[in-house]
RODORO-534871 format. One record per residue (C-alpha): residue number from 1; residue in three letters; x, y, z. Coordinates in steps of 0.05 Angstrom, whole numbers. Example, Ala and Ser with C-alpha at 12.3 -4.5 7.8 and 13.67 -1.06 7.14 Angstrom:
% residues 2
n->1; res->ALA; east->246; north->-90; up->156;
n->2; res->SER; east->273; north->-21; up->143;
//
This chain:
% residues 89
n->1; res->MET; east->3211; north->-1152; up->1734;
n->2; res->SER; east->3195; north->-1170; up->1806;
n->3; res->TRP; east->3146; north->-1136; up->1861;
n->4; res->PHE; east->3175; north->-1110; up->1922;
n->5; res->TRP; east->3145; north->-1087; up->1989;
n->6; res->LEU; east->3188; north->-1033; up->2017;
n->7; res->SER; east->3179; north->-1008; up->2087;
n->8; res->PHE; east->3207; north->-941; up->2116;
n->9; res->ARG; east->3223; north->-915; up->2177;
n->10; res->ASP; east->3254; north->-857; up->2212;
n->11; res->PRO; east->3310; north->-880; up->2260;
n->12; res->LYS; east->3316; north->-810; up->2294;
n->13; res->LYS; east->3241; north->-822; up->2319;
n->14; res->PRO; east->3225; north->-855; up->2381;
n->15; res->SER; east->3213; north->-933; up->2382;
n->16; res->GLY; east->3138; north->-947; up->2361;
n->17; res->HIS; east->3132; north->-883; up->2318;
n->18; res->SER; east->3193; north->-894; up->2269;
n->19; res->PHE; east->3147; north->-923; up->2213;
n->20; res->SER; east->3149; north->-872; up->2157;
n->21; res->GLY; east->3104; north->-911; up->2107;
n->22; res->ALA; east->3109; north->-970; up->2061;
n->23; res->CYS; east->3101; north->-980; up->1979;
n->24; res->LEU; east->3092; north->-1041; up->1929;
n->25; res->ILE; east->3143; north->-1026; up->1868;
n->26; res->GLU; east->3157; north->-1061; up->1809;
n->27; res->ALA; east->3223; north->-1063; up->1794;
n->28; res->ALA; east->3286; north->-1110; up->1771;
n->29; res->ASP; east->3315; north->-1123; up->1839;
n->30; res->PHE; east->3317; north->-1087; up->1911;
n->31; res->GLN; east->3360; north->-1028; up->1895;
n->32; res->ALA; east->3320; north->-1011; up->1832;
n->33; res->ALA; east->3255; north->-1015; up->1872;
n->34; res->ILE; east->3287; north->-960; up->1920;
n->35; res->GLN; east->3306; north->-921; up->1856;
n->36; res->ARG; east->3234; north->-926; up->1833;
n->37; res->ALA; east->3203; north->-905; up->1897;
n->38; res->TRP; east->3239; north->-846; up->1902;
n->39; res->ASP; east->3224; north->-834; up->1825;
n->40; res->LEU; east->3148; north->-842; up->1839;
n->41; res->GLU; east->3157; north->-799; up->1903;
n->42; res->CYS; east->3129; north->-854; up->1948;
n->43; res->ASN; east->3201; north->-861; up->1989;
n->44; res->PRO; east->3192; north->-818; up->2045;
n->45; res->GLY; east->3267; north->-824; up->2067;
n->46; res->GLY; east->3300; north->-857; up->2126;
n->47; res->GLU; east->3315; north->-933; up->2129;
n->48; res->VAL; east->3284; north->-980; up->2082;
n->49; res->LEU; east->3269; north->-1053; up->2087;
n->50; res->GLY; east->3243; north->-1098; up->2033;
n->51; res->ILE; east->3221; north->-1164; up->2014;
n->52; res->GLU; east->3206; north->-1192; up->1942;
n->53; res->VAL; east->3130; north->-1209; up->1940;
n->54; res->PRO; east->3115; north->-1275; up->1897;
n->55; res->GLU; east->3052; north->-1234; up->1871;
n->56; res->PRO; east->3027; north->-1170; up->1866;
n->57; res->LEU; east->2989; north->-1146; up->1932;
n->58; res->TRP; east->2937; north->-1109; up->1896;
n->59; res->PRO; east->2878; north->-1108; up->1900;
n->60; res->PHE; east->2899; north->-1095; up->1967;
n->61; res->VAL; east->2948; north->-1038; up->1950;
n->62; res->GLU; east->2962; north->-994; up->1895;
n->63; res->PRO; east->3027; north->-999; up->1866;
n->64; res->GLY; east->3067; north->-935; up->1869;
n->65; res->LEU; east->3033; north->-906; up->1926;
n->66; res->ILE; east->3060; north->-895; up->2001;
n->67; res->CYS; east->3008; north->-928; up->2053;
n->68; res->ASP; east->3011; north->-902; up->2122;
n->69; res->LYS; east->3009; north->-945; up->2184;
n->70; res->THR; east->2933; north->-949; up->2186;
n->71; res->GLU; east->2931; north->-967; up->2110;
n->72; res->CYS; east->2982; north->-1021; up->2121;
n->73; res->GLU; east->2943; north->-1050; up->2178;
n->74; res->ALA; east->2882; north->-1051; up->2130;
n->75; res->VAL; east->2921; north->-1085; up->2075;
n->76; res->SER; east->2950; north->-1138; up->2127;
n->77; res->LEU; east->2878; north->-1152; up->2150;
n->78; res->ARG; east->2855; north->-1157; up->2077;
n->79; res->ILE; east->2909; north->-1206; up->2061;
n->80; res->GLU; east->2903; north->-1252; up->2123;
n->81; res->ALA; east->2825; north->-1258; up->2110;
n->82; res->ARG; east->2841; north->-1274; up->2037;
n->83; res->TYR; east->2893; north->-1328; up->2052;
n->84; res->THR; east->2851; north->-1356; up->2114;
n->85; res->LYS; east->2791; north->-1363; up->2068;
n->86; res->ALA; east->2829; north->-1396; up->2012;
n->87; res->THR; east->2860; north->-1443; up->2058;
n->88; res->ALA; east->2796; north->-1464; up->2098;
n->89; res->HIS; east->2765; north->-1502; up->2042;
//
């Protein structure tokens, strides 16, 4: 099993407003991650992009829950702070 960060967008919305959310999912592969997101009701539909992440992103984000834009930006800042601090030593 691997961890996947999935990001969703609504292509019908204007540029800059199409982000629909993101979630962290554990699954065997990318297609299974998309299905698992549907099963957990954290896939809002639309287009999806994903990336396999080498380690779970928690405690930055809880797996299986949809994050909105504000939450994703906060997660990004926490991850950046963690890795900036880790490499500063």
